C-alpha positions as CSV (number, residue, x, y, z in Angstrom):
1,M,51.8,0.1,-24.5
2,E,49.4,-1.8,-27.1
3,K,50.5,-4.9,-28.3
4,L,50.9,-5.3,-31.9
5,N,51.0,-8.7,-33.8
6,P,52.1,-8.4,-37.1
7,G,50.8,-11.4,-39.7
8,S,50.9,-12.2,-43.5
9,C,50.0,-15.1,-45.8
10,L,52.3,-17.5,-47.4
11,C,53.2,-15.5,-50.5
12,G,53.2,-12.1,-48.8
13,A,50.6,-10.7,-50.9
14,V,48.6,-10.1,-47.7
15,R,50.0,-8.3,-44.8
16,F,48.0,-7.0,-41.4
17,Q,48.9,-5.9,-38.0
18,I,46.5,-7.0,-34.9
19,S,46.6,-4.4,-32.1
20,G,45.5,-5.7,-28.7
21,D,45.2,-9.2,-26.7
22,F,43.7,-12.5,-27.4
23,Q,41.3,-13.8,-24.7
24,S,41.3,-17.2,-26.0
25,F,43.1,-19.9,-28.4
26,F,41.4,-23.1,-29.5
27,L,42.4,-26.2,-31.4
28,C,39.1,-27.1,-33.3
29,H,39.0,-30.9,-34.3
30,C,36.0,-30.4,-36.1
31,S,35.4,-32.2,-39.6
32,R,34.8,-28.4,-40.7
33,C,38.2,-27.4,-39.5
34,R,40.1,-30.5,-40.2
35,K,38.6,-29.8,-44.1
36,N,39.9,-26.1,-43.8
37,T,43.4,-26.6,-42.6
38,G,44.2,-30.0,-44.1
39,S,45.2,-31.1,-40.8
40,A,44.0,-32.6,-37.4
41,H,42.6,-29.4,-35.8
42,A,42.4,-25.3,-36.8
43,A,44.6,-23.5,-34.6
44,N,42.8,-20.2,-33.8
45,L,43.1,-17.3,-31.7
46,F,40.1,-15.0,-30.6
47,S,39.6,-11.6,-29.3
48,T,36.5,-9.4,-28.8
49,S,38.7,-6.3,-28.2
50,A,41.4,-6.6,-30.8
51,T,41.5,-4.8,-33.9
52,I,43.1,-5.5,-37.2
53,N,44.7,-3.1,-39.8
54,W,45.2,-4.5,-43.1
55,L,48.7,-3.5,-44.3
56,S,48.1,-4.7,-48.1
57,G,46.6,-7.2,-50.5
58,L,42.9,-6.2,-49.4
59,D,41.9,-7.2,-53.1
60,H,43.6,-11.1,-52.6
61,I,41.5,-11.7,-49.6
62,R,38.5,-14.0,-50.4
63,G,35.8,-15.6,-47.9
64,Y,33.9,-18.9,-47.8
65,R,31.1,-19.5,-45.4
66,V,29.2,-23.1,-45.0
67,P,25.7,-22.6,-46.0
68,D,23.1,-22.7,-43.0
69,T,26.4,-22.3,-40.6
70,R,28.7,-20.0,-39.1
71,H,31.5,-21.3,-40.1
72,E,33.5,-19.2,-42.1
73,R,36.8,-18.6,-43.4
74,C,39.2,-16.1,-45.4
75,F,42.2,-16.6,-47.5
76,C,44.5,-15.3,-49.7
77,D,43.5,-15.9,-53.8
78,M,47.3,-16.1,-54.3
79,C,48.5,-18.9,-52.1
80,G,45.5,-20.3,-50.1
81,S,46.7,-19.4,-46.8
82,A,43.9,-19.0,-43.9
83,L,43.8,-15.3,-42.6
84,P,41.7,-13.4,-40.1
85,I,38.0,-12.9,-39.9
86,Q,35.6,-10.9,-38.3
87,Q,32.8,-12.8,-37.1
88,I,29.7,-12.3,-35.5
89,G,28.8,-8.8,-36.8
90,G,32.1,-7.7,-36.4
91,A,32.2,-8.3,-32.4
92,L,34.7,-11.4,-32.5
93,L,38.1,-11.5,-34.5
94,V,39.0,-14.7,-35.4
95,V,43.0,-15.3,-36.1
96,P,44.6,-18.3,-37.5
97,A,47.7,-18.9,-34.9
98,G,49.7,-19.9,-38.3
99,S,49.3,-16.4,-39.8
100,L,51.1,-14.3,-37.2
101,D,54.6,-13.3,-38.4
102,G,55.6,-13.3,-34.7
103,L,55.5,-15.2,-31.3
104,V,52.2,-16.1,-30.1
105,D,52.0,-15.3,-26.4
106,I,49.0,-16.9,-25.2
107,K,49.1,-20.9,-24.8
108,P,46.1,-23.2,-26.3
109,T,43.3,-22.6,-23.9
110,A,41.4,-25.9,-24.6
111,H,41.1,-28.8,-27.6
112,I,37.3,-28.4,-28.8
113,C,35.1,-30.7,-30.5
114,Y,37.5,-33.6,-29.4
115,G,34.8,-35.9,-29.8
116,S,35.0,-35.6,-33.7
117,R,38.6,-36.0,-34.1
118,A,40.4,-37.9,-36.9
119,D,40.8,-41.1,-36.1
120,W,44.6,-41.0,-36.8
121,D,45.0,-38.3,-34.1
122,E,44.7,-40.5,-31.3
123,E,48.5,-40.8,-30.1
124,L,50.4,-38.4,-32.0
125,G,52.5,-37.4,-29.0
126,A,54.3,-40.8,-29.5
127,V,55.2,-40.1,-33.2
128,P,59.0,-39.6,-33.7
129,V,60.1,-36.0,-33.7
130,L,62.4,-34.8,-36.5
131,D,64.1,-30.9,-36.3
132,G,64.0,-30.9,-40.0
133,L,63.1,-32.9,-43.0
134,P,63.5,-36.9,-43.0
135,G,66.9,-37.6,-44.4
């Protein structure tokens, strides 16, 4: 039975389904990924065999490519959520892990571009953990 991974944007305008497996899961700390996410790193799943079926919201999908680079992202024009993108002539599917609505059954493969991580990303494991909002 083929594995199906449903996903959507924050506002629900864009919905999709991924069919197949992911080969890798990278946490990228490069400055471009930090800008894209507004966070310490991007968390993207990669597959050369999975396919995507857009279920709704195709008219809300926008893209941006940093000029003269391979750095590209897709997003919902309503809420700004990161969305999957086909790269390298459609041979590589890149899926933001947070865009999936179900469980991600692959663990991160590696931190990449770790040498360019944010200076505040040093000892995050020592930061207190709260199960909800601060009181």
